[in-house]
C-alpha positions in Angstrom: 0.0 0.0 0.0 2.8 2.4 0.9 4.6 1.4 -2.3 1.5 2.2 -4.3 1.2 5.6 -2.6 4.8 6.5 -3.4 4.2 5.7 -7.1 1.1 7.8 -7.1 3.0 10.8 -5.8 5.2 10.7 -8.8 2.5 10.3 -11.4 2.2 13.2 -13.8 -0.8 15.3 -12.9 -2.6 18.3 -14.5 -0.4 21.3 -13.9 -1.2 23.2 -10.8 2.3 24.3 -9.9 5.0 26.0 -11.9 7.7 23.8 -13.4 11.0 23.7 -11.5 13.8 24.9 -13.9 17.0 22.9 -14.0 19.9 22.4 -16.3 20.6 18.8 -17.3 24.2 17.8 -17.8 23.8 15.0 -20.3 27.4 14.5 -21.5 28.1 10.8 -21.7 24.6 9.9 -20.4 22.1 7.8 -22.3 19.2 9.7 -23.9 16.4 7.9 -25.9 14.4 9.6 -28.6 11.3 7.9 -30.0 10.2 9.1 -33.4 12.4 10.4 -36.2 10.1 13.2 -37.5 10.2 17.0 -37.4 10.2 17.2 -33.6 13.2 14.9 -33.3 14.9 16.9 -36.1 14.5 20.1 -34.1 15.5 18.7 -30.7 18.4 16.4 -31.6 21.0 19.1 -32.4 20.8 20.5 -28.8 21.1 17.0 -27.4 24.1 16.3 -29.6 25.7 19.5 -28.6 25.2 18.6 -24.9 27.3 15.5 -25.5 24.5 13.0 -24.8 24.8 9.4 -26.0 21.6 9.3 -28.1 19.6 6.3 -29.2 16.9 7.0 -31.7 14.2 4.4 -32.0 12.0 4.8 -35.1 11.2 2.9 -38.2 11.7 6.0 -40.3 13.4 9.4 -40.1 13.7 12.7 -41.9 16.7 13.1 -44.3 18.3 15.4 -41.8 18.0 12.9 -38.9 19.2 10.2 -41.2 22.4 12.2 -41.8 22.9 12.5 -38.0 22.9 8.7 -37.8 25.1 8.2 -40.9 27.7 10.6 -39.4 27.7 8.8 -36.0 26.2 11.6 -34.0 23.3 9.3 -32.9 22.6 5.6 -32.9 19.5 4.7 -34.9 17.5 1.5 -34.2 15.1 1.2 -37.1 12.0 -0.2 -35.5 9.1 0.8 -33.4 9.3 1.3 -29.6 9.3 -1.9 -27.4 8.9 -2.2 -23.7 12.4 -2.0 -22.1 13.8 0.4 -24.6 14.2 3.1 -22.0 16.3 1.1 -19.6 19.2 3.1 -18.1 18.1 6.3 -19.9 18.5 9.6 -18.0 16.2 11.5 -20.3 13.5 10.5 -22.9 11.9 12.4 -25.7 8.7 10.8 -26.9 7.7 12.2 -30.3 6.1 9.5 -32.4 2.8 9.9 -34.3 1.1 7.0 -32.5 -0.7 8.0 -29.3 -0.7 4.4 -27.9 3.1 4.2 -28.3 3.6 7.5 -26.7 1.4 6.6 -23.7 3.2 3.2 -23.3 6.7 4.8 -23.4 5.6 7.6 -21.1 4.4 4.9 -18.6 7.7 3.1 -18.8 9.6 6.3 -18.1 7.3 7.0 -15.2 8.0 3.5 -13.7 11.7 3.9 -14.1 11.6 7.5 -12.8 13.2 8.9 -16.0 12.4 12.4 -17.0 10.2 12.3 -20.1 9.2 15.0 -22.6 6.1 14.3 -24.7 5.5 16.2 -27.9 1.8 15.2 -28.1 0.7 15.8 -24.5 2.5 18.2 -22.3 0.2 17.4 -19.3 1.2 13.8 -19.4 4.9 14.6 -19.5 7.2 14.8 -16.5 9.4 17.4 -18.1 9.0 20.3 -20.5 11.4 21.6 -23.1 11.9 25.3 -22.7 12.5 27.8 -25.5 16.3 28.2 -25.4 18.8 30.5 -26.8 22.5 31.1 -26.3 24.8 34.2 -26.3 28.5 33.9 -25.5 28.3 31.3 -22.8 24.9 32.3 -21.4 22.0 29.9 -22.0 18.5 31.5 -21.7 15.7 29.0 -21.1 12.1 30.2 -20.9 8.9 28.4 -19.8 5.5 30.0 -19.9 3.3 27.0 -19.3 1.2 26.2 -22.3 2.1 29.2 -24.6 5.2 28.1 -26.6 5.0 31.2 -28.8 5.2 33.5 -25.9 8.2 31.4 -24.6 10.0 31.8 -27.9 9.2 35.6 -28.0 10.5 36.2 -24.5 13.6 34.0 -25.3 14.3 36.0 -28.5 14.0 39.3 -26.7 16.4 38.4 -24.0 19.0 36.8 -26.3 18.8 39.8 -28.7 19.2 42.2 -25.8 22.3 40.3 -24.5 23.8 40.3 -28.0 23.2 44.0 -28.9 24.0 45.2 -25.4 20.5 46.6 -24.6 20.3 44.2 -21.7 23.2 44.9 -19.4 24.7 41.7 -18.0 28.2 42.6 -16.6 30.5 39.8 -15.7 31.8 39.7 -12.2 35.1 38.2 -13.2 37.9 40.2 -14.7 37.4 40.8 -18.4 40.3 39.9 -20.6 41.1 42.7 -23.1 40.9 41.8 -26.7 41.6 43.1 -30.2 39.1 42.3 -32.9 39.1 43.0 -36.6 35.3 43.3 -37.2 33.7 43.3 -40.6 30.8 45.8 -40.4 29.1 44.7 -43.6 28.1 46.9 -46.6 26.6 49.8 -44.7 23.2 49.0 -43.2 23.9 48.7 -39.5 21.5 45.7 -39.3 23.8 43.7 -41.5 26.7 43.5 -39.1 27.1 40.0 -37.5 25.7 39.4 -34.1 29.2 38.7 -32.8 30.5 41.9 -34.3 27.8 44.0 -32.7 28.4 42.4 -29.3 32.2 43.1 -29.5 31.4 46.7 -30.2 29.4 47.0 -27.0 32.4 45.5 -25.1 35.1 47.7 -26.6 37.0 50.5 -24.9 38.3 51.8 -28.2 36.8 51.6 -31.7 38.9 52.5 -34.7 36.4 53.0 -37.6 36.6 53.2 -41.3 34.7 55.8 -43.3 32.9 53.0 -45.1 31.9 51.2 -42.0 28.3 51.2 -40.7 28.5 54.6 -39.1 25.1 54.4 -37.4 26.5 51.8 -35.1 28.8 54.3 -33.5 25.9 56.3 -32.1 24.9 53.3 -30.1 28.2 52.9 -28.3 28.3 53.7 -24.6 29.7 57.2 -23.8 33.0 55.9 -22.3 34.0 54.2 -25.6 36.7 56.2 -27.5 35.9 56.3 -31.2 38.7 57.0 -33.5 38.1 57.9 -37.2 40.8 56.0 -39.1 40.7 58.7 -41.8 41.7 61.4 -39.3 44.6 59.6 -37.5 47.6 62.0 -37.7 50.0 60.2 -40.0 53.1 62.3 -39.5 56.0 60.3 -40.9 53.8 57.2 -41.3 51.7 56.1 -44.2 48.0 55.9 -43.4 48.0 52.1 -42.9 51.1 52.2 -40.7 49.4 54.8 -38.5 46.3 52.6 -38.1 48.5 49.6 -37.2 50.3 51.7 -34.6 47.1 52.9 -33.1 45.9 49.3 -32.7 49.1 48.2 -31.1 49.3 51.2 -28.8 45.8 50.7 -27.4 46.2 47.0 -27.1 49.4 47.3 -25.2 47.7 49.7 -22.9 45.3 46.9 -21.9 42.3 48.2 -23.7 39.7 46.2 -25.6 40.0 47.4 -29.2 37.7 46.9 -32.2 38.9 47.8 -35.7 35.5 48.4 -37.4 35.9 47.9 -41.2 33.4 48.1 -44.0 32.4 44.8 -45.7 34.7 42.0 -44.7 38.2 42.6 -43.2 39.9 40.3 -45.7 38.1 41.4 -48.9 40.2 44.3 -50.1 40.1 45.6 -46.5 43.8 45.3 -45.6 42.8 43.3 -42.6 45.6 40.9 -42.9 48.2 43.7 -42.8 46.7 44.8 -39.5 46.7 41.2 -38.2 50.3 40.7 -39.2 51.3 44.0 -37.5 49.7 42.9 -34.3 51.2 39.4 -34.5 54.7 41.0 -34.9 54.2 42.7 -31.6 52.9 39.5 -29.9 49.3 40.6 -29.9 46.6 38.1 -30.8 43.5 39.3 -32.5 40.1 37.9 -33.4 38.8 38.2 -36.9 35.0 38.6 -37.2 34.0 38.1 -40.9 31.5 40.5 -42.4 29.0 40.5 -45.2 31.0 41.5 -48.3 29.6 44.3 -50.4 30.6 42.2 -53.5 27.5 40.0 -53.0 25.3 41.9 -50.6 25.1 45.2 -52.5 24.1 43.6 -55.9 21.6 41.4 -54.0 20.1 44.5 -52.3 19.7 46.0 -55.8 17.9 43.0 -57.1 20.9 41.5 -58.9 21.9 37.9 -58.3 25.7 37.4 -58.9 24.8 33.9 -60.1 21.6 32.7 -61.7 20.8 29.2 -63.0 21.3 29.0 -66.7 23.0 32.5 -66.8 26.1 32.5 -64.7 27.9 29.6 -63.1 30.7 31.7 -61.5 31.4 35.2 -60.4 34.7 37.0 -60.0 35.5 39.8 -57.6 38.1 42.3 -58.7 39.6 45.5 -57.2 39.4 48.4 -59.6 41.4 50.9 -57.7 44.3 50.5 -60.2 43.7 51.1 -63.9 44.4 48.2 -66.3 47.4 49.9 -67.9 49.0 50.8 -64.6 52.1 48.7 -64.0 51.0 48.1 -60.5 47.9 46.2 -61.6 47.8 42.5 -60.7 44.6 41.8 -62.6 44.7 39.7 -65.8 42.0 41.7 -67.7 42.5 39.6 -70.8 41.4 36.5 -69.0 38.5 38.2 -67.3 37.2 39.3 -70.7 36.9 35.7 -71.7 34.8 34.6 -68.8 31.1 34.1 -69.3 30.1 34.6 -65.7 29.6 37.7 -63.6 32.3 40.3 -62.9 32.0 42.3 -59.7 34.3 45.3 -59.4 34.9 47.1 -56.1 36.6 50.5 -55.7 36.4 51.1 -59.5 34.1 54.0 -60.1 36.8 56.5 -61.2 38.6 53.8 -63.3 35.5 52.1 -64.9 36.0 53.9 -68.3 39.5 52.4 -68.6 38.3 49.0 -67.3 35.5 48.9 -69.8 37.9 49.8 -72.6 40.3 47.0 -71.6 37.5 44.4 -71.4 36.2 45.4 -74.8 39.7 45.4 -76.3 40.2 41.8 -75.1 36.9 40.6 -76.6 34.1 41.4 -74.2 31.0 42.5 -76.1 30.4 46.3 -75.9 26.7 45.7 -75.3 27.4 43.6 -72.1 25.0 45.0 -69.5 26.4 46.6 -66.4 25.0 48.2 -63.2 26.5 50.5 -60.7 25.0 50.4 -57.2 26.0 53.4 -55.1 25.7 53.5 -51.3 24.3 50.0 -51.4 22.1 48.8 -48.5 21.8 52.3 -47.1 18.9 54.8 -47.3 20.9 56.5 -50.1 21.2 53.4 -52.3 21.0 54.2 -56.0 21.3 51.9 -59.0 22.4 53.1 -62.4 22.4 50.8 -65.5 24.6 51.0 -68.5 26.7 48.8 -70.9 30.4 48.5 -71.2 30.2 50.8 -74.2 28.3 53.5 -72.4 29.4 53.3 -68.8 32.1 56.0 -68.9 29.6 58.6 -70.2 26.9 57.3 -67.9 29.1 57.7 -64.8 29.9 61.3 -65.8 26.4 62.4 -66.7 24.7 60.6 -63.8 27.4 61.8 -61.4 28.0 58.3 -59.9 30.3 58.6 -56.9 32.1 56.1 -54.6 31.4 53.9 -52.8 29.7 51.9 -55.6 29.8 48.3 -56.6 29.9 47.6 -60.3 28.3 44.4 -61.7 29.0 43.3 -65.2 27.2 40.5 -67.0 23.9 39.1 -68.1 22.7 38.7 -64.4 22.1 42.5 -64.4 19.0 42.0 -66.4 17.7 39.0 -64.4 16.5 40.6 -61.2 12.9 41.5 -60.3 11.6 45.0 -60.9 11.4 45.7 -57.3 12.6 44.2 -54.0 11.0 44.8 -50.6 13.7 46.0 -48.2 
């Protein structure tokens, strides 16, 4: 009688009390998942990341779950659930489409006192899966009873706040100074990566390019020193040397430094020169990739750099040096023979000479071309031309840098209008 009463105390009952939140440490511990459908596909990655030893029991699975089994991330037993399958399990996810199977598995989990999540009946479960999110070592888990959409919305708001700095969560341990080369993207402040934005909020000093997302600088805390790279006094140094020296000086002073660059640090951004200068002084740096203007700006203007049946490749070229200049490293003759898309950065003032060289090497004069000025910003402007007319078009339309130039048939493939 006493044994029966003890069992009854553990039986899942309609919810009258809030759930008790806890973090399960599942590394190396057996977890059983029943059902290989969409629920399993969504839940398995987090269980894999937790280091659990996962056994999936299901006669079928989605292609994504199948790949997890093929790569050894989970063990897949290709049959239906049978009594005893949950032996020695620490945690069970019941997610089959058969109500009787779910009930039987849930009952076995109850008898063995194994925490069990049920995708079909939360009231019959002994555990609930919270809406979770992560930001730099912090896991946010939200439970709101029977309103999963609200849980997800609260989760998203907290994680976004932690990432963009709007929710202050200071660390009580000493923060290690850092140097980061951050790609800010093509101009729209929303297009910087989450990691890049977070590092900005943690910086003591930000050395910014003219072409970086300037609006982000207004969001920085007042104590952050913002240095305009274009206004660093160069003295006897070249501009890049002065920037390198500023990075080194502030890093050696124990400050957290972000070098905010437009686009991606390693796409015509001289980021490697800065990384090498820091390394020469024994200073490590983090590189945060950014969305390159070479693909994002054409996309924002409705131009795909590749399109099925039109272009199977695209080539990105710096146009800051004219084709006839002895310093040029570009093989314009080879580029003229390509049938794909040619994207030129920093080439507005040289585009006339570039067009002449491409035509001289065999590119058709009527090849379509588009110049996208101030791409992704409120001032974005697209001007269309051909190789034969581009020099005159740039002059009469007063196209100014920064602008991305796209050459090829893809220019004519985009929709008439995109919603931003």
